[in-house]
ROGUVO-768794 format. One line per field, with one value per atom (N, C-alpha, C): atom name; residue in three letters; x, y, z; residue number from 1. Coordinates in Angstrom, 2 decimals, padded with zeros to 5 digits, m for minus. Each point is the difference from the previous one (the first is absolute). Example, Ala and Ser with C-alpha at 12.3 -4.5 7.8 and 13.67 -1.06 7.14 Angstrom:
2
atomo: N, CA, C, N, CA, C
residuo: ALA, ALA, ALA, SER, SER, SER
c1: 013.19, m000.89, 000.90, m000.35, 000.82, m000.77
c2: m005.69, 001.19, 001.20, 001.05, 001.19, 001.09
c3: 007.80, 000.00, 000.00, m000.72, 000.06, 000.73
num: 1, 1, 1, 2, 2, 2
END
This chain:
148
atomo: N, CA, C, N, CA, C, N, CA, C, N, CA, C, N, CA, C, N, CA, C, N, CA, C, N, CA, C, N, CA, C, N, CA, C, N, CA, C, N, CA, C, N, CA, C, N, CA, C, N, CA, C, N, CA, C, N, CA, C, N, CA, C, N, CA, C, N, CA, C, N, CA, C, N, CA, C, N, CA, C, N, CA, C, N, CA, C, N, CA, C, N, CA, C, N, CA, C, N, CA, C, N, CA, C, N, CA, C, N, CA, C, N, CA, C, N, CA, C, N, CA, C, N, CA, C, N, CA, C, N, CA, C, N, CA, C, N, CA, C, N, CA, C, N, CA, C, N, CA, C, N, CA, C, N, CA, C, N, CA, C, N, CA, C, N, CA, C, N, CA, C, N, CA, C, N, CA, C, N, CA, C, N, CA, C, N, CA, C, N, CA, C, N, CA, C, N, CA, C, N, CA, C, N, CA, C, N, CA, C, N, CA, C, N, CA, C, N, CA, C, N, CA, C, N, CA, C, N, CA, C, N, CA, C, N, CA, C, N, CA, C, N, CA, C, N, CA, C, N, CA, C, N, CA, C, N, CA, C, N, CA, C, N, CA, C, N, CA, C, N, CA, C, N, CA, C, N, CA, C, N, CA, C, N, CA, C, N, CA, C, N, CA, C, N, CA, C, N, CA, C, N, CA, C, N, CA, C, N, CA, C, N, CA, C, N, CA, C, N, CA, C, N, CA, C, N, CA, C, N, CA, C, N, CA, C, N, CA, C, N, CA, C, N, CA, C, N, CA, C, N, CA, C, N, CA, C, N, CA, C, N, CA, C, N, CA, C, N, CA, C, N, CA, C, N, CA, C, N, CA, C, N, CA, C, N, CA, C, N, CA, C, N, CA, C, N, CA, C, N, CA, C, N, CA, C, N, CA, C, N, CA, C, N, CA, C, N, CA, C, N, CA, C, N, CA, C, N, CA, C, N, CA, C, N, CA, C, N, CA, C, N, CA, C, N, CA, C, N, CA, C, N, CA, C, N, CA, C, N, CA, C, N, CA, C, N, CA, C, N, CA, C, N, CA, C, N, CA, C, N, CA, C, N, CA, C, N, CA, C, N, CA, C, N, CA, C, N, CA, C, N, CA, C, N, CA, C, N, CA, C, N, CA, C, N, CA, C
residuo: MET, MET, MET, THR, THR, THR, GLN, GLN, GLN, ARG, ARG, ARG, ASN, ASN, ASN, LYS, LYS, LYS, PRO, PRO, PRO, ALA, ALA, ALA, ALA, ALA, ALA, ARG, ARG, ARG, ALA, ALA, ALA, THR, THR, THR, GLY, GLY, GLY, GLY, GLY, GLY, ALA, ALA, ALA, ARG, ARG, ARG, ASN, ASN, ASN, SER, SER, SER, GLU, GLU, GLU, VAL, VAL, VAL, GLU, GLU, GLU, LYS, LYS, LYS, GLU, GLU, GLU, LEU, LEU, LEU, GLU, GLU, GLU, ARG, ARG, ARG, THR, THR, THR, THR, THR, THR, GLN, GLN, GLN, ILE, ILE, ILE, ARG, ARG, ARG, GLY, GLY, GLY, PHE, PHE, PHE, ARG, ARG, ARG, TYR, TYR, TYR, GLY, GLY, GLY, LEU, LEU, LEU, HIS, HIS, HIS, ASP, ASP, ASP, PHE, PHE, PHE, VAL, VAL, VAL, ALA, ALA, ALA, ALA, ALA, ALA, ILE, ILE, ILE, GLY, GLY, GLY, GLY, GLY, GLY, VAL, VAL, VAL, GLU, GLU, GLU, ALA, ALA, ALA, LEU, LEU, LEU, LYS, LYS, LYS, ARG, ARG, ARG, HIS, HIS, HIS, ASN, ASN, ASN, ASP, ASP, ASP, ASN, ASN, ASN, THR, THR, THR, GLN, GLN, GLN, GLY, GLY, GLY, HIS, HIS, HIS, TYR, TYR, TYR, LEU, LEU, LEU, LYS, LYS, LYS, ASP, ASP, ASP, ALA, ALA, ALA, LYS, LYS, LYS, ILE, ILE, ILE, ASP, ASP, ASP, ARG, ARG, ARG, LYS, LYS, LYS, THR, THR, THR, LYS, LYS, LYS, GLU, GLU, GLU, LEU, LEU, LEU, LEU, LEU, LEU, ILE, ILE, ILE, VAL, VAL, VAL, VAL, VAL, VAL, ALA, ALA, ALA, CYS, CYS, CYS, MET, MET, MET, ALA, ALA, ALA, SER, SER, SER, HIS, HIS, HIS, ASP, ASP, ASP, LEU, LEU, LEU, VAL, VAL, VAL, SER, SER, SER, HIS, HIS, HIS, MET, MET, MET, GLN, GLN, GLN, LEU, LEU, LEU, HIS, HIS, HIS, MET, MET, MET, HIS, HIS, HIS, ALA, ALA, ALA, ALA, ALA, ALA, HIS, HIS, HIS, LYS, LYS, LYS, ALA, ALA, ALA, GLY, GLY, GLY, ALA, ALA, ALA, SER, SER, SER, PRO, PRO, PRO, GLU, GLU, GLU, GLU, GLU, GLU, ILE, ILE, ILE, MET, MET, MET, GLU, GLU, GLU, ALA, ALA, ALA, ILE, ILE, ILE, ASN, ASN, ASN, LEU, LEU, LEU, VAL, VAL, VAL, GLY, GLY, GLY, ASP, ASP, ASP, TRP, TRP, TRP, THR, THR, THR, GLY, GLY, GLY, ASN, ASN, ASN, VAL, VAL, VAL, ALA, ALA, ALA, LYS, LYS, LYS, ILE, ILE, ILE, LYS, LYS, LYS, ALA, ALA, ALA, LEU, LEU, LEU, GLU, GLU, GLU, ALA, ALA, ALA, TRP, TRP, TRP, ARG, ARG, ARG, ALA, ALA, ALA, THR, THR, THR, PHE, PHE, PHE, ARG, ARG, ARG, PRO, PRO, PRO, ASP, ASP, ASP, ILE, ILE, ILE, PRO, PRO, PRO, THR, THR, THR, ILE, ILE, ILE, ASP, ASP, ASP, ARG, ARG, ARG, VAL, VAL, VAL, VAL, VAL, VAL, GLU, GLU, GLU, LEU, LEU, LEU, ARG, ARG, ARG
c1: 028.90, m000.01, 001.28, m000.08, 001.19, 000.53, 001.23, 000.48, m000.80, m000.60, m000.74, m001.27, m000.56, m001.23, 000.26, 001.13, 000.25, m000.24, 000.51, m000.20, m001.48, m000.82, m001.41, m000.69, 000.27, m000.62, 000.36, 001.23, 000.55, m000.63, m000.07, m000.48, m001.49, m000.77, m001.42, m000.45, 000.90, m000.28, m000.53, 000.02, m000.27, m001.40, m001.05, m001.39, m000.32, 000.43, m000.32, 000.96, 001.06, 001.09, m000.56, m000.85, m000.56, m000.88, m000.74, m000.81, 000.85, 001.06, 000.96, 000.61, 000.43, 000.66, m001.02, m001.23, m001.09, m000.14, m000.05, m000.22, 001.24, 001.25, 001.13, 000.04, m000.47, m000.14, m000.97, m001.09, m001.02, 000.58, 000.89, 000.71, 000.74, 000.68, 000.86, m001.03, m001.02, m000.94, m000.68, m000.45, m000.71, 000.86, 001.22, 000.86, 000.98, 000.41, 001.02, 001.40, 000.02, 001.22, m000.30, 000.99, m000.09, 001.15, m000.20, 001.01, 000.20, 001.10, 000.27, m001.04, m000.61, m001.13, m001.10, m000.36, m001.06, 000.28, 001.28, 000.43, m000.03, 000.37, 000.02, m001.47, m000.86, m001.42, m000.55, 000.34, m000.41, 000.62, 001.30, 000.76, m000.49, m000.31, m000.49, m001.43, m000.81, m001.47, m000.74, 000.75, m000.67, m000.75, m000.67, m000.69, m001.08, m000.68, m001.15, 000.51, 001.15, 000.55, 000.43, 000.59, 000.40, m001.21, m001.05, m001.23, m000.57, m000.04, m000.50, 000.89, 001.32, 000.93, m000.27, m000.20, m000.23, m001.41, m001.04, m001.33, 000.07, 000.72, 000.10, 000.69, 001.02, 000.75, m000.98, m000.78, m000.97, m001.05, m000.42, m001.16, 000.39, 001.25, 000.49, 000.94, 001.12, 001.13, m000.28, m000.60, m000.15, m001.42, m000.95, m001.31, m000.12, m000.94, m000.24, m000.32, 000.59, m000.20, 000.31, m000.16, 000.26, 001.47, 000.85, 001.45, 000.39, 000.67, 000.40, 001.16, 000.27, 001.07, 001.38, 000.31, 001.28, 000.20, m001.06, 000.07, 000.15, m000.84, 000.14, 001.41, 000.59, 001.37, 001.02, m000.17, 000.92, m000.18, m001.22, m000.21, 000.57, m000.09, 000.58, 001.52, 000.60, 001.45, 000.42, m000.57, 000.38, m000.34, m001.09, m000.30, 001.05, 000.44, 001.09, 001.29, 000.22, 001.21, m000.03, m001.12, m000.13, 000.16, m000.41, 000.14, 001.29, 000.97, 001.26, m000.11, m000.92, m000.33, 001.23, m000.13, 001.10, 000.04, 001.23, 000.25, m000.82, 000.00, m000.70, m001.48, m000.60, m001.41, m000.36, 000.86, m000.16, 000.15, 000.95, 000.27, m001.23, m000.73, m001.17, m001.08, m000.18, m001.03, 000.49, 001.30, 000.46, m000.28, 000.20, m000.31, m001.50, m000.84, m001.40, m000.45, 000.64, m000.31, 000.38, 001.14, 000.45, m000.97, m000.41, m000.95, m001.33, m000.33, m001.28, 000.13, 001.17, 000.19, 000.92, 000.56, 000.95, 001.33, 000.61, 001.40, 000.98, 001.19, 001.09, 000.28, m000.14, 000.22, m001.11, m001.21, m001.08, 000.25, 000.44, 000.29, 001.15, 001.04, 001.07, m000.43, m000.87, m000.50, m000.77, m000.81, m000.67, 001.01, 001.03, 001.03, 000.67, 000.35, 000.62, m000.92, m001.23, m000.98, m000.19, m000.09, m000.31, 001.29, 001.14, 001.25, 000.36, m000.35, 000.27, m000.80, m001.13, m000.81, 000.30, 000.56, 000.20, 001.43, 000.90, 001.39, 000.87, 001.31, 001.00, 000.04, m000.17, 000.06, m001.19, m001.14, m001.12, 000.13, 000.46, 000.24, 001.03, 001.09, 001.03, m000.48, m000.85, m000.56, m000.93, m000.78, m000.93, 000.84, 001.07, 000.86, 000.59, 000.41, 000.49, m001.02, m001.23, m001.04, m000.28, 000.07, m000.15, 001.09, 001.24, 001.17, m000.14, m000.38, m000.23, m001.07, m001.03, m001.12, 000.26, 000.56, 000.12, 001.40, 001.03, 001.39, 000.84, m000.28, 000.83, 001.45, 000.21, 001.44, 000.85, m000.56, 000.73, 000.31, 001.21, 000.30, m000.92, m000.19, m000.87, 000.47, m000.90, 000.36, 000.56, m000.56, 000.37, 001.26, 001.13, 001.32, 001.03, 001.11, 001.19, 000.81, 000.15, 000.79, 001.41, 000.36, 001.43, 000.13, 001.07, 000.36, 001.46, 000.32, 001.38, 000.46
c2: m090.16, m000.01, 000.59, 001.05, 000.60, m000.81, 000.28, m000.66, 000.25, 001.19, 000.36, m000.86, m000.41, m000.78, m001.46, m000.54, m001.45, m000.53, 000.58, m000.59, m000.18, 001.06, m000.19, m000.96, 000.04, m000.91, m001.46, m000.24, m001.33, m000.54, 000.87, m000.48, m000.38, 000.51, m000.26, m001.18, m000.53, m001.15, 000.32, m001.10, 000.24, 000.51, m000.68, 000.40, 001.43, 000.40, 001.32, 001.11, m000.47, 000.88, 001.25, m000.25, 001.16, 000.87, m000.53, 000.80, 000.90, m000.57, 000.79, 001.12, m000.40, 001.04, 001.14, m000.32, 001.02, 000.87, m000.54, 000.73, 000.85, m000.49, 000.79, 001.22, m000.30, 001.17, 001.00, m000.49, 000.94, 000.79, m000.65, 000.69, 001.23, m000.20, 001.11, 001.03, m000.46, 000.91, 000.89, m000.51, 000.89, 000.95, m000.41, 000.79, 000.84, m000.50, 000.67, m000.60, m001.00, m000.64, m001.37, m000.86, m001.25, m000.18, m000.43, m000.21, m001.40, m000.40, m001.37, m000.58, 000.84, m000.47, m000.61, 000.54, m000.48, m001.43, m000.24, m001.32, m000.99, 000.45, m000.81, m000.42, 000.94, m000.37, m001.02, 000.12, m000.95, m001.33, m000.01, m001.31, m000.71, 000.73, m000.66, m000.28, 000.96, m000.14, m000.29, 000.04, m000.30, 001.18, m000.33, 001.12, 000.59, m000.76, 000.58, 001.03, m000.33, 000.97, 001.28, m000.12, 001.16, 000.81, m000.70, 000.73, 000.77, m000.59, 000.66, 001.23, m000.13, 001.05, 001.19, m000.36, 001.03, 000.63, m000.80, 000.55, 000.98, m000.34, 000.92, 001.27, m000.12, 001.21, 000.90, m000.63, 000.85, 000.57, m000.71, 000.47, 001.09, 000.13, 000.94, 001.04, m000.46, 000.83, 000.74, m000.68, 000.53, 000.52, m000.17, 000.50, 001.48, 000.44, 001.51, 000.53, 001.10, 000.61, 001.50, 000.71, 001.41, 000.32, m000.98, 000.21, m000.61, 000.73, m000.49, m000.98, m000.73, m000.98, 000.61, 001.16, 000.68, 000.23, 000.57, 000.29, m001.28, m001.02, m001.23, m000.62, 000.08, m000.61, 000.86, 001.35, 000.82, m000.34, m000.22, m000.36, m001.33, m000.96, m001.34, 000.07, 000.89, 000.13, 000.55, 000.97, 000.56, m001.04, m000.76, m001.03, m001.08, m000.40, m000.98, 000.56, 001.25, 000.63, 000.02, 000.41, 000.07, m001.39, m001.00, m001.36, m000.73, 000.79, m000.54, m001.17, 000.03, m001.04, m000.29, m000.99, m000.42, 001.03, 000.22, 000.96, m000.47, m001.26, m000.51, 000.26, m000.03, 000.24, 001.52, 000.81, 001.40, 000.37, m000.67, 000.29, m000.28, m001.06, m000.37, 001.08, 000.55, 000.99, 001.42, 000.26, 001.21, m000.08, m001.19, m000.26, 000.22, m000.50, 000.11, 001.46, 000.70, 001.52, 000.67, m000.29, 000.66, m000.29, m001.23, m000.35, 000.72, 000.32, 000.71, 001.47, 000.49, 001.45, 000.73, m000.66, 000.69, 000.11, 001.16, 000.13, m000.51, m000.37, m000.35, 001.10, 001.25, 001.05, 000.05, m000.26, m000.10, m001.12, m001.12, m001.17, 000.36, 000.61, 000.49, 000.96, 000.88, 000.97, m000.70, m001.03, m000.74, m000.71, m000.57, m000.64, 000.99, 001.18, 001.03, 000.56, 000.14, 000.52, m000.93, m001.32, m000.95, m000.45, 000.18, m000.47, 000.47, 001.18, 000.51, m000.76, m000.49, m000.78, m001.40, m000.60, m001.40, m000.42, 000.94, m000.22, m000.31, 000.03, m000.08, m001.36, m001.08, m001.31, m000.16, 000.40, m000.13, 000.92, 001.24, 000.92, m000.50, m000.56, m000.54, m001.16, m000.91, m001.09, 000.56, 000.99, 000.62, 000.69, 000.66, 000.62, m001.05, m001.12, m001.13, m000.54, m000.05, m000.48, 001.01, 001.28, 001.04, m000.06, m000.16, m000.13, m001.16, m001.17, m001.22, 000.18, 000.80, 000.15, 001.04, 001.15, 001.14, 000.28, m000.40, 000.30, m001.22, m001.12, m001.16, 000.16, 001.12, 000.30, 000.48, 000.46, 000.45, m001.28, m000.18, m001.15, m000.11, m001.20, m000.20, 000.79, 000.40, 000.67, m001.03, m001.20, m001.09, m000.61, 000.65, m000.54, 000.73, m000.67, 000.61, 000.62, 001.28, 000.69, 000.03, 000.22, 000.10, m000.30, m000.71, m000.20, 000.44, 000.68, 000.39, m000.41
c3: m052.36, 001.42, 000.58, 000.86, 000.54, 001.23, 000.38, 001.15, 001.24, 000.07, 001.21, 000.08, m001.12, 000.03, 000.40, m000.33, 000.16, 001.37, 001.12, 001.28, 000.34, m000.20, 000.39, m000.90, m001.29, m000.89, 000.29, 000.25, 000.23, 001.31, 000.96, 001.33, 000.05, m000.99, 000.02, m000.90, m000.82, m000.79, m001.37, m000.86, m001.37, m000.44, 000.44, m000.41, 000.38, 001.13, 000.47, m000.46, m000.65, m000.43, m000.71, m000.97, m000.79, 000.83, 000.96, 000.87, 000.92, 000.51, 000.76, m000.78, m001.22, m000.86, m000.28, m000.27, m000.24, 001.21, 001.16, 001.22, 000.35, m000.31, 000.20, m000.94, m001.21, m000.97, 000.44, 000.60, 000.58, 001.10, 000.81, 001.05, m000.45, m001.17, m000.58, m000.68, m000.61, m000.64, 000.99, 001.12, 000.96, 000.78, 000.24, 000.90, m000.87, m001.16, m000.76, 000.39, 000.86, 000.46, 000.55, 000.12, 000.63, 000.91, 001.20, 001.01, 000.28, 000.58, 000.36, 000.92, 000.83, 000.86, m000.80, m001.12, m000.86, m000.49, m000.47, m000.38, 001.14, 001.17, 001.23, 000.30, 000.04, 000.29, m000.94, m001.28, m001.06, 000.27, 000.33, 000.25, 001.18, 001.03, 001.32, 000.00, m000.43, 000.12, m001.28, m001.09, m001.30, m000.56, m001.11, m000.75, 000.80, 000.85, 000.75, 001.08, 000.57, 000.99, m000.65, m001.24, m000.71, m000.45, m000.42, m000.37, 001.15, 001.15, 001.22, 000.32, m000.10, 000.19, m000.97, m001.31, m001.02, 000.20, 000.37, 000.20, 001.16, 001.04, 001.20, m000.46, m000.79, m000.48, m000.77, m000.91, m000.81, 000.87, 001.00, 000.84, 001.02, 000.28, 001.05, m000.60, m000.37, m000.45, m001.33, m000.91, m001.32, m000.37, 000.94, m000.32, m000.12, m000.71, m000.15, 001.30, 000.40, 001.35, m000.15, 001.12, 000.03, m000.18, 000.41, m000.15, m001.32, m000.90, m001.34, 000.15, m001.08, 000.03, 000.28, m000.53, 000.21, 001.54, 000.59, 001.43, 000.83, m000.34, 000.74, m000.12, m001.15, m000.16, 000.77, 000.00, 000.84, 001.53, 000.38, 001.42, 000.26, m000.88, 000.23, 000.00, m000.81, 000.00, 001.40, 000.51, 001.36, 001.11, m000.18, 000.98, 000.00, m001.22, m000.10, 000.56, m000.22, 000.48, 001.57, 000.56, 001.45, 000.72, m000.76, 000.60, m000.33, m000.60, m000.35, m000.98, m000.89, m000.95, m000.93, m000.75, m000.91, m001.14, m000.45, m001.06, m001.29, m000.28, m001.17, 000.04, 001.22, 000.13, m000.18, 000.55, m000.12, m001.54, m000.64, m001.42, m000.83, 000.28, m000.71, 000.12, 001.20, 000.22, m000.54, m000.01, m000.69, m001.52, m000.58, m001.37, m000.23, 000.87, m000.18, 000.22, 000.91, 000.22, m001.26, m000.54, m001.26, m001.19, m000.09, m001.08, 000.24, 001.23, 000.35, m000.10, m000.38, m000.28, 000.95, 000.99, 000.87, m000.66, 000.02, m000.59, 000.98, m000.49, 000.91, 001.05, m000.36, 000.92, 001.11, m000.34, 001.03, 000.98, m000.56, 000.87, 000.93, m000.50, 000.81, 001.07, m000.39, 001.01, 001.06, m000.30, 001.05, 000.91, m000.55, 000.84, 000.91, m000.52, 000.78, 001.10, m000.36, 000.95, 001.22, m000.27, 000.99, 000.69, m000.60, 000.50, 001.42, 000.33, 001.38, 001.05, m000.37, 001.01, 000.03, m001.14, m000.02, 000.42, m000.03, 000.34, m001.19, 000.24, m001.08, m000.69, 000.72, m000.64, m000.95, 000.43, m000.89, m001.23, 000.23, m001.08, m000.98, 000.44, m000.82, m000.83, 000.55, m000.77, m001.06, 000.32, m001.03, m001.07, 000.35, m001.00, m000.93, 000.57, m000.79, m000.94, 000.44, m000.88, m001.13, 000.33, m001.01, m000.99, 000.47, m000.90, m000.95, 000.58, m000.84, m001.00, 000.30, m000.89, m001.05, 000.36, m000.94, m000.44, 000.74, m000.39, 000.19, m000.61, 000.20, m000.49, m000.78, m000.42, 001.15, 001.07, 001.16, 000.85, 000.51, 000.80, 001.27, 000.44, 001.18, 001.25, 000.79, 001.21, 001.03, m000.09, 000.97, m000.44, 000.23, m000.36, 000.88, 000.22, 000.62, m001.14, 000.08, m001.07, 000.35, 001.31, 000.36, 001.47, 000.36, 001.38, 000.16, 001.07, 000.22, 001.37
num: 1, 1, 1, 2, 2, 2, 3, 3, 3, 4, 4, 4, 5, 5, 5, 6, 6, 6, 7, 7, 7, 8, 8, 8, 9, 9, 9, 10, 10, 10, 11, 11, 11, 12, 12, 12, 13, 13, 13, 14, 14, 14, 15, 15, 15, 16, 16, 16, 17, 17, 17, 18, 18, 18, 19, 19, 19, 20, 20, 20, 21, 21, 21, 22, 22, 22, 23, 23, 23, 24, 24, 24, 25, 25, 25, 26, 26, 26, 27, 27, 27, 28, 28, 28, 29, 29, 29, 30, 30, 30, 31, 31, 31, 32, 32, 32, 33, 33, 33, 34, 34, 34, 35, 35, 35, 36, 36, 36, 37, 37, 37, 38, 38, 38, 39, 39, 39, 40, 40, 40, 41, 41, 41, 42, 42, 42, 43, 43, 43, 44, 44, 44, 45, 45, 45, 46, 46, 46, 47, 47, 47, 48, 48, 48, 49, 49, 49, 50, 50, 50, 51, 51, 51, 52, 52, 52, 53, 53, 53, 54, 54, 54, 55, 55, 55, 56, 56, 56, 57, 57, 57, 58, 58, 58, 59, 59, 59, 60, 60, 60, 61, 61, 61, 62, 62, 62, 63, 63, 63, 64, 64, 64, 65, 65, 65, 66, 66, 66, 67, 67, 67, 68, 68, 68, 69, 69, 69, 70, 70, 70, 71, 71, 71, 72, 72, 72, 73, 73, 73, 74, 74, 74, 75, 75, 75, 76, 76, 76, 77, 77, 77, 78, 78, 78, 79, 79, 79, 80, 80, 80, 81, 81, 81, 82, 82, 82, 83, 83, 83, 84, 84, 84, 85, 85, 85, 86, 86, 86, 87, 87, 87, 88, 88, 88, 89, 89, 89, 90, 90, 90, 91, 91, 91, 92, 92, 92, 93, 93, 93, 94, 94, 94, 95, 95, 95, 96, 96, 96, 97, 97, 97, 98, 98, 98, 99, 99, 99, 100, 100, 100, 101, 101, 101, 102, 102, 102, 103, 103, 103, 104, 104, 104, 105, 105, 105, 106, 106, 106, 107, 107, 107, 108, 108, 108, 109, 109, 109, 110, 110, 110, 111, 111, 111, 112, 112, 112, 113, 113, 113, 114, 114, 114, 115, 115, 115, 116, 116, 116, 117, 117, 117, 118, 118, 118, 119, 119, 119, 120, 120, 120, 121, 121, 121, 122, 122, 122, 123, 123, 123, 124, 124, 124, 125, 125, 125, 126, 126, 126, 127, 127, 127, 128, 128, 128, 129, 129, 129, 130, 130, 130, 131, 131, 131, 132, 132, 132, 133, 133, 133, 134, 134, 134, 135, 135, 135, 136, 136, 136, 137, 137, 137, 138, 138, 138, 139, 139, 139, 140, 140, 140, 141, 141, 141, 142, 142, 142, 143, 143, 143, 144, 144, 144, 145, 145, 145, 146, 146, 146, 147, 147, 147, 148, 148, 148
END
């Protein structure tokens, strides 16, 4: 059991522990990632709430449609960017877009394309998510480099 699993599993109690763990694993399997929100849903609402959350995801976000997964993820990245979402959430969807076939360069192009419409703060947050996903060797954008 990883550190990430412990809070959700502990909060739901012993007998249901394995059910929660299985549903958390399903969360990762269907999305290709797991976010703190998923553990929170399990901790607060139990395995049934997480199942509903996962079923909804499969029924809407992941179902076969005219828009392929790569395009869906790129659209989600720019929607997150436009709403000034958390860097960590954008990072997850950049990861999913990459797994679906988008290159880091395509994701950067989407950020740059939409950046003029979303404003500098949104673009900088998206650039930080891109850096964290594809170039963690580069220092974070969100830092004070020098003050004079």
